[in-house]
All heavy atoms as an XYZ file, in Angstrom:
639
protein
N      87.511     73.960     92.650
C      86.599     74.853     93.383
C      86.200     76.009     92.428
O      86.975     76.666     91.714
C      87.249     75.369     94.607
C      86.320     76.091     95.464
S      87.075     76.394     97.003
C      85.870     77.444     97.737
N      84.890     76.354     92.512
C      84.242     77.405     91.653
C      84.622     78.774     92.183
O      84.521     78.929     93.411
C      82.843     77.170     91.455
C      82.197     78.039     90.358
S      80.443     77.832     90.144
C      80.375     76.157     89.598
N      84.938     79.717     91.321
C      85.249     81.183     91.742
C      83.900     81.679     92.364
O      82.897     81.545     91.812
C      85.551     81.892     90.412
C      85.949     83.333     90.767
O      86.170     83.670     91.985
O      85.966     84.161     89.755
N      84.121     82.365     93.521
C      82.923     82.897     94.189
C      82.188     83.864     93.321
O      80.944     83.931     93.446
C      83.524     83.537     95.367
C      84.782     82.881     95.698
C      85.321     82.447     94.323
N      82.846     84.683     92.522
C      82.084     85.576     91.647
C      81.259     84.974     90.636
O      80.288     85.419     90.241
C      83.006     86.546     91.047
C      83.738     87.532     91.933
C      84.774     88.415     91.188
C      82.737     88.351     92.590
N      81.675     83.714     90.167
C      80.924     82.892     89.257
C      79.639     82.448     89.951
O      78.545     82.480     89.326
C      81.674     81.729     88.654
C      80.893     80.762     87.900
C      82.844     82.217     87.815
N      79.709     81.981     91.202
C      78.589     81.601     91.948
C      77.625     82.721     92.140
O      76.464     82.592     91.921
C      79.028     80.989     93.300
C      77.849     80.706     94.191
C      79.899     79.788     93.162
N      78.113     83.927     92.441
C      77.219     85.059     92.576
C      76.604     85.436     91.339
O      75.420     85.674     91.299
C      78.065     86.203     93.209
C      77.240     87.537     93.163
C      78.559     85.930     94.609
N      77.286     85.402     90.223
C      76.750     85.669     88.869
C      75.637     84.718     88.574
O      74.579     85.144     87.962
C      77.732     85.716     87.815
N      75.807     83.475     88.899
C      74.751     82.418     88.592
C      73.564     82.600     89.417
O      72.400     82.517     89.032
C      75.304     80.965     88.791
C      76.272     80.572     87.752
C      76.783     79.173     87.879
C      77.830     78.829     86.860
N      77.645     77.547     86.332
N      73.725     83.049     90.760
C      72.673     83.251     91.610
C      71.880     84.555     91.089
O      70.566     84.513     91.066
C      73.118     83.554     93.051
C      73.615     82.069     93.557
C      71.970     84.086     93.916
C      74.226     82.264     94.932
N      72.614     85.502     90.641
C      71.897     86.766     90.083
C      71.067     86.445     88.894
O      69.964     86.906     88.817
C      72.959     87.809     89.766
C      73.519     88.565     90.982
C      74.662     89.552     90.599
O      75.654     89.182     89.838
N      74.413     90.747     91.005
N      71.662     85.572     88.014
C      70.954     85.167     86.811
C      69.671     84.476     87.161
O      68.573     84.742     86.605
C      71.825     84.371     85.943
C      71.057     83.980     84.561
C      71.907     83.159     83.643
C      71.282     82.744     82.446
N      69.857     82.751     82.292
N      69.787     83.596     88.075
C      68.592     82.749     88.473
C      67.555     83.605     89.051
O      66.389     83.568     88.681
C      69.011     81.729     89.604
C      67.832     80.918     90.036
S      68.259     79.981     91.534
C      68.578     81.239     92.767
N      67.977     84.602     89.827
C      67.040     85.644     90.504
C      66.374     86.507     89.373
O      65.140     86.826     89.384
C      67.636     86.368     91.590
C      67.823     85.529     92.897
S      68.293     86.403     94.285
C      69.652     87.335     93.939
N      67.159     86.939     88.417
C      66.552     87.789     87.411
C      65.627     87.026     86.556
O      64.598     87.498     86.159
C      67.656     88.390     86.574
C      68.399     89.600     87.148
C      69.396     90.279     86.145
N      70.411     89.436     85.643
C      71.653     89.384     86.305
N      71.816     90.078     87.298
N      72.542     88.571     85.804
N      65.927     85.699     86.316
C      65.015     84.911     85.457
C      63.776     84.642     86.233
O      62.625     84.784     85.594
C      65.646     83.505     85.206
C      66.809     83.694     84.251
O      66.931     84.675     83.494
O      67.546     82.609     84.063
N      63.824     84.450     87.633
C      62.634     84.210     88.394
C      61.776     85.521     88.429
O      60.522     85.441     88.362
C      62.940     83.678     89.755
C      63.414     82.293     89.730
O      63.244     81.490     88.859
N      64.059     81.902     90.816
N      62.452     86.578     88.596
C      61.764     87.946     88.526
C      61.036     88.093     87.310
O      59.819     88.568     87.280
C      62.801     89.072     88.825
C      62.206     90.446     88.831
C      61.070     90.685     89.847
C      63.356     91.422     88.989
N      61.693     87.780     86.185
C      61.070     87.932     84.888
C      59.852     87.004     84.766
O      58.803     87.523     84.211
C      62.077     87.584     83.769
C      61.523     87.780     82.362
C      61.297     89.325     82.128
O      62.125     90.121     82.428
N      60.153     89.660     81.554
N      59.950     85.867     85.215
C      58.749     84.885     85.180
C      57.573     85.344     85.924
O      56.468     85.303     85.517
C      59.152     83.452     85.662
C      59.862     82.634     84.656
C      60.009     81.227     85.049
N      61.435     80.819     84.627
C      62.348     80.636     85.365
N      62.296     80.681     86.747
N      63.530     80.260     84.821
N      57.862     85.955     87.178
C      56.836     86.469     88.004
C      56.193     87.639     87.329
O      54.966     87.663     87.252
C      57.291     86.889     89.422
C      56.343     87.639     90.188
C      57.807     85.702     90.215
N      56.911     88.520     86.748
C      56.411     89.672     86.093
C      55.658     89.303     84.791
O      54.573     89.836     84.608
N      56.098     88.302     84.103
C      55.384     87.815     82.945
C      54.002     87.271     83.233
O      53.092     87.505     82.662
C      56.195     86.755     82.191
C      57.439     87.398     81.399
O      57.514     88.583     81.335
O      58.240     86.616     80.993
N      54.077     86.466     84.421
C      52.721     85.883     84.858
C      51.810     86.948     85.229
O      50.600     86.813     84.955
C      53.011     84.863     86.021
N      52.305     88.042     85.887
C      51.370     89.068     86.346
C      50.789     89.849     85.243
O      49.662     90.210     85.182
C      52.066     90.067     87.398
C      52.454     89.334     88.666
S      53.467     90.326     89.717
C      52.219     91.486     90.428
N      51.708     90.059     84.229
C      51.291     90.847     83.076
C      50.280     90.044     82.118
O      49.389     90.653     81.611
C      52.512     91.278     82.322
C      53.261     92.350     83.085
C      52.127     91.930     80.911
C      54.586     92.719     82.537
N      50.547     88.777     82.054
C      49.783     88.003     81.040
C      48.493     87.499     81.651
O      47.810     86.664     80.977
C      50.592     86.803     80.594
O      50.838     85.901     81.660
N      48.117     87.921     82.892
C      46.777     87.518     83.373
C      46.841     86.245     84.197
O      45.721     85.584     84.336
N      48.036     85.914     84.592
C      48.194     84.653     85.532
C      47.744     84.877     86.899
O      47.878     83.982     87.730
N      47.146     86.016     87.181
C      46.665     86.318     88.551
C      45.235     86.377     88.531
O      44.592     87.179     87.871
C      47.303     87.727     89.051
C      46.821     87.966     90.428
C      48.757     87.669     89.002
N      44.524     85.502     89.287
C      43.065     85.356     89.255
C      42.468     85.941     90.527
O      41.199     85.971     90.698
C      42.599     83.945     88.992
C      43.239     82.953     89.910
O      43.912     83.334     90.827
O      42.940     81.740     89.608
N      43.228     86.219     91.592
C      42.716     86.813     92.758
C      43.725     87.714     93.487
O      44.923     87.680     93.146
C      42.160     85.737     93.725
C      43.252     84.761     94.202
O      44.319     85.182     94.729
N      43.088     83.438     93.992
N      43.241     88.495     94.388
C      44.132     89.503     95.102
C      45.200     88.845     95.903
O      46.254     89.371     95.969
C      43.236     90.439     95.936
C      44.012     91.707     96.385
S      44.606     92.625     95.018
C      44.678     94.198     95.680
N      44.823     87.718     96.552
C      45.826     87.038     97.382
C      47.013     86.603     96.535
O      48.165     86.716     96.938
C      45.123     85.891     98.047
C      46.099     85.157     98.992
C      45.383     83.980     99.795
O      44.408     84.248    100.458
O      45.804     82.865     99.598
N      46.745     86.031     95.409
C      47.752     85.542     94.501
C      48.630     86.765     93.966
O      49.817     86.713     93.924
C      47.225     84.778     93.331
C      48.236     84.074     92.465
C      47.536     83.149     91.448
C      48.625     82.394     90.704
N      47.947     81.457     89.751
N      47.872     87.861     93.676
C      48.645     89.049     93.191
C      49.568     89.533     94.321
O      50.716     89.929     93.950
C      47.561     90.176     92.838
C      48.198     91.517     92.568
C      48.834     91.794     91.335
C      48.298     92.519     93.557
C      49.414     92.997     91.071
C      48.864     93.722     93.255
C      49.389     93.970     92.033
O      50.012     95.193     91.834
N      49.128     89.615     95.457
C      49.972     90.095     96.651
C      51.129     89.226     96.779
O      52.287     89.675     97.042
C      49.098     90.226     97.936
C      48.118     91.300     97.940
C      48.752     92.689     97.859
O      49.880     92.893     98.346
N      48.033     93.676     97.419
N      50.932     87.910     96.758
C      52.027     86.985     96.846
C      53.074     87.084     95.823
O      54.253     87.189     96.098
C      51.438     85.515     96.831
C      52.564     84.470     96.895
C      53.199     84.162     98.028
C      52.875     83.702     95.664
C      54.128     83.123     98.064
C      53.810     82.811     95.744
C      54.557     82.520     96.943
O      55.548     81.528     96.950
N      52.632     87.303     94.546
C      53.538     87.513     93.431
C      54.266     88.871     93.556
O      55.444     88.910     93.218
C      52.815     87.285     92.121
C      52.341     85.867     91.891
S      51.349     85.736     90.440
C      52.674     85.540     89.209
N      53.576     89.811     93.947
C      54.239     91.131     94.178
C      55.256     91.026     95.230
O      56.342     91.662     95.044
C      53.133     92.144     94.550
C      53.640     93.657     94.624
C      54.125     94.190     93.276
C      52.413     94.462     95.027
N      54.987     90.327     96.282
C      56.033     90.061     97.312
C      57.222     89.379     96.788
O      58.288     89.778     97.186
N      57.052     88.382     95.981
C      58.114     87.700     95.360
C      59.000     88.654     94.447
O      60.217     88.677     94.614
C      57.612     86.540     94.349
C      57.100     85.287     95.128
C      56.784     84.299     94.127
O      56.045     84.484     93.182
N      57.205     82.972     94.475
N      58.241     89.380     93.646
C      59.003     90.370     92.782
C      59.829     91.292     93.602
O      60.955     91.665     93.252
C      58.034     91.055     91.839
N      59.246     91.844     94.610
C      59.984     92.826     95.477
C      61.167     92.229     96.136
O      62.150     92.851     96.274
C      58.978     93.459     96.451
C      58.045     94.468     95.856
C      57.064     95.035     96.842
N      56.193     96.024     96.233
C      55.048     96.524     96.822
N      54.722     96.017     98.032
N      54.389     97.391     96.106
N      60.979     91.008     96.592
C      62.080     90.330     97.288
C      63.262     90.046     96.428
O      64.385     90.266     96.666
C      61.517     88.873     97.864
O      60.554     89.270     98.771
C      62.665     88.210     98.491
N      62.882     89.541     95.120
C      64.010     89.383     94.092
C      64.733     90.679     93.792
O      65.894     90.749     93.748
C      63.460     88.768     92.759
C      63.068     87.335     92.863
C      61.856     86.900     92.448
C      63.946     86.434     93.364
C      61.487     85.544     92.538
C      63.723     85.095     93.488
C      62.502     84.704     93.045
O      62.060     83.291     93.148
N      63.907     91.816     93.659
C      64.571     93.096     93.392
C      65.393     93.472     94.507
O      66.496     94.046     94.266
C      63.516     94.141     93.156
C      62.787     94.005     91.757
C      61.605     94.930     91.577
O      60.953     95.305     92.571
N      61.365     95.325     90.353
N      64.939     93.353     95.775
C      65.663     93.737     96.883
C      66.994     92.929     97.024
O      68.061     93.515     97.201
C      64.849     93.520     98.167
C      65.567     93.738     99.553
C      65.942     95.000     99.908
C      66.085     92.546    100.238
C      66.621     95.137    101.124
C      66.810     92.735    101.351
C      67.042     94.017    101.808
O      67.808     94.201    102.982
N      66.935     91.605     96.831
C      68.090     90.806     96.898
C      69.121     91.094     95.835
O      70.357     91.115     96.072
C      67.734     89.300     96.893
C      66.978     88.774     98.124
C      66.542     87.383     97.924
C      67.832     88.911     99.405
N      68.617     91.370     94.633
C      69.589     91.688     93.542
C      70.224     93.060     93.894
O      71.506     93.203     93.599
C      68.830     91.855     92.169
C      68.366     90.429     91.595
C      67.282     90.682     90.523
C      69.635     89.758     91.086
N      69.526     94.015     94.461
C      70.117     95.283     94.802
C      71.169     95.113     95.883
O      72.275     95.708     95.870
C      69.070     96.303     95.160
C      69.685     97.724     95.413
C      70.327     98.280     94.340
O      69.749     98.304     93.178
N      71.603     98.699     94.440
N      70.842     94.262     96.898
C      71.826     94.119     97.993
C      73.051     93.363     97.477
O      74.170     93.729     97.942
C      71.123     93.219     99.128
C      70.120     94.019     99.874
C      70.737     95.226    100.568
O      71.733     95.137    101.222
O      70.075     96.348    100.464
N      72.954     92.398     96.602
C      74.080     91.692     96.070
C      74.923     92.727     95.261
O      76.193     92.764     95.480
C      73.690     90.529     95.132
C      73.163     89.364     96.054
C      74.927     90.067     94.341
C      72.505     88.320     95.187
N      74.244     93.562     94.485
C      74.999     94.584     93.776
C      75.698     95.603     94.717
O      76.923     95.859     94.503
C      74.002     95.371     92.945
O      74.682     96.433     92.206
N      75.064     96.022     95.798
C      75.718     96.892     96.815
C      76.899     96.224     97.386
O      77.924     96.829     97.679
C      74.729     97.222     97.916
C      73.617     98.224     97.294
O      73.649     98.749     96.245
N      72.585     98.299     98.115
N      76.792     94.964     97.783
C      77.882     94.229     98.377
C      79.047     94.157     97.431
O      80.239     94.267     97.839
C      77.504     92.789     98.826
C      76.569     92.687     99.964
C      76.005     91.308    100.203
C      77.264     93.161    101.225
N      78.809     93.883     96.214
C      79.894     93.777     95.150
C      80.483     95.093     95.014
O      81.793     95.188     94.920
C      79.338     93.192     93.841
C      78.897     91.765     93.808
C      78.265     91.419     92.516
C      80.110     90.832     94.109
N      79.735     96.223     94.991
C      80.399     97.551     94.844
C      81.120     97.932     96.009
O      82.281     98.448     95.886
C      79.274     98.557     94.602
C      78.718     98.462     93.195
O      79.266     97.926     92.309
N      77.371     98.954     93.048
N      80.633     97.588     97.266
C      81.451     97.830     98.406
C      82.759     97.061     98.454
O      83.758     97.527     98.875
C      80.675     97.480     99.667
C      79.484     98.526     99.927
O      79.637     99.656     99.488
N      78.543     98.145    100.712
N      82.688     95.792     97.955
C      83.910     94.951     97.973
C      84.914     95.616     96.974
O      86.155     95.652     97.318
C      83.528     93.552     97.439
C      84.593     92.511     97.729
O      85.323     92.625     98.739
O      84.795     91.646     96.959
N      84.465     96.173     95.896
C      85.384     96.782     94.969
C      85.985     98.073     95.614
O      87.211     98.329     95.407
C      84.670     97.119     93.625
C      84.298     96.009     92.806
C      83.440     96.523     91.556
O      83.319     97.622     91.365
O      82.982     95.525     90.851
N      85.182     98.807     96.312
C      85.744    100.013     96.974
C      86.760     99.617     98.036
O      87.726    100.376     98.203
C      84.636    100.773     97.614
C      83.731    101.519     96.599
C      82.569    102.154     97.302
C      81.506    102.678     96.285
N      80.398    103.255     96.935
N      86.533     98.485     98.819
C      87.439     98.086     99.837
C      88.746     97.684     99.299
O      89.881     97.779     99.811
C      86.867     97.015    100.662
C      85.744     97.497    101.604
C      85.032     96.438    102.359
O      85.492     95.225    102.266
O      84.079     96.793    103.037
N      88.743     97.158     98.004
C      89.960     96.706     97.405
C      90.748     97.821     96.850
O      91.938     97.654     96.480
C      89.596     95.684     96.163
C      89.079     94.353     96.733
C      88.644     93.423     95.664
O      89.015     93.618     94.506
N      88.106     92.308     96.046
N      90.228     99.000     96.712
C      90.912    100.183     96.245
C      92.051    100.402     97.272
O      91.915    100.317     98.436
C      89.878    101.410     96.189
C      90.591    102.581     95.520
O      91.773    102.580     95.207
N      89.748    103.573     95.293
N      93.134    101.012     96.690
C      94.327    101.210     97.546
C      94.237    102.550     98.367
O      95.251    102.891     98.945
C      95.623    101.163     96.718
C      95.563    102.269     95.677
O      94.615    103.034     95.520
O      96.605    102.308     94.943
N      93.082    103.132     98.298
C      92.875    104.422     99.005
C      93.143    105.659     98.282
O      92.925    106.763     98.752
N      93.591    105.562     97.003
C      93.862    106.654     96.191
C      92.520    107.221     95.663
O      91.595    106.380     95.276
C      94.753    106.388     94.952
C      96.115    106.062     95.488
O      96.612    106.551     96.502
N      96.845    105.243     94.716
N      92.337    108.445     95.550
C      91.181    109.075     94.941
C      91.454    109.269     93.548
O      92.462    109.767     93.016
C      90.900    110.430     95.592
C      89.664    111.125     94.982
C      90.627    110.298     97.128
N      90.451    108.797     92.716
C      90.611    108.839     91.263
C      89.612    109.942     90.736
O      88.406    109.875     91.056
C      90.283    107.532     90.556
C      91.243    106.487     91.135
C      90.314    107.627     89.117
C      90.755    105.018     90.743
N      90.139    110.890     90.048
C      89.378    111.950     89.382
C      88.712    111.461     88.160
O      89.416    111.316     87.103
C      90.164    113.177     89.233
C      89.434    114.302     88.620
O      88.272    114.283     88.567
O      90.083    115.285     88.227
N      87.464    111.139     88.150
C      86.768    110.687     86.933
C      86.354    111.718     86.028
O      85.952    111.512     84.856
C      85.612    109.667     87.310
C      84.498    110.412     88.073
C      86.144    108.460     88.029
C      83.300    109.572     88.308
N      86.289    112.974     86.519
C      85.841    114.136     85.650
C      87.105    114.580     84.797
O      86.836    115.328     83.805
C      85.335    115.232     86.516
C      83.990    114.836     87.142
C      83.543    116.039     87.967
C      82.172    115.640     88.616
N      81.536    116.644     89.333
N      88.235    114.307     85.160
C      89.412    114.566     84.274
C      90.069    115.962     84.552
O      91.142    116.154     83.994
N      89.540    116.906     85.309
C      90.129    118.203     85.510
C      90.325    118.554     86.930
O      90.592    119.698     87.188
C      89.288    119.319     84.769
C      89.169    119.148     83.367
C      88.521    120.246     82.727
C      88.389    120.114     81.156
N      87.727    121.206     80.529
N      90.173    117.617     87.846
C      90.371    117.931     89.182
C      89.204    118.724     89.797
O      89.244    119.288     90.833
N      88.114    118.790     89.072
C      86.977    119.493     89.557
C      86.198    118.887     90.592
O      86.068    117.656     90.619
C      86.006    119.783     88.290
O      84.787    120.329     88.838
N      85.790    119.623     91.614
C      84.993    119.109     92.723
C      83.488    119.473     92.545
O      82.705    119.201     93.398
C      85.480    119.581     94.050
O      85.375    121.051     94.154
C      86.870    119.089     94.316
N      83.102    120.124     91.426
C      81.738    120.412     91.247
C      80.989    119.243     90.795
O      81.411    118.350     90.175
C      81.697    121.484     90.095
C      82.260    122.850     90.476
C      82.124    123.804     89.284
C      82.830    125.056     89.495
N      82.708    126.028     88.350
N      79.667    119.269     91.161
C      78.830    118.199     90.828
C      78.222    118.379     89.518
O      77.721    119.268     89.009
C      77.658    117.915     91.914
C      78.253    117.371     93.109
O      79.353    116.780     93.081
N      77.592    117.615     94.212
């Protein structure tokens, strides 16, 4: 059985590749009318949205796996931003 993270990584790669293809077609003049432009823009936005949602889910999953300890990444216990 394939590791779920491998499956997610493959899906992300496929979506990034498709997003790149849509962007390349739009930039290279592959759009000859406004309807096609709107359709391709919708595709690009959907790929971007889905990639962001997957990233958010993966980040939330990592946070949930944390044992509850707060880690000071600034190194001095500072609470300043």
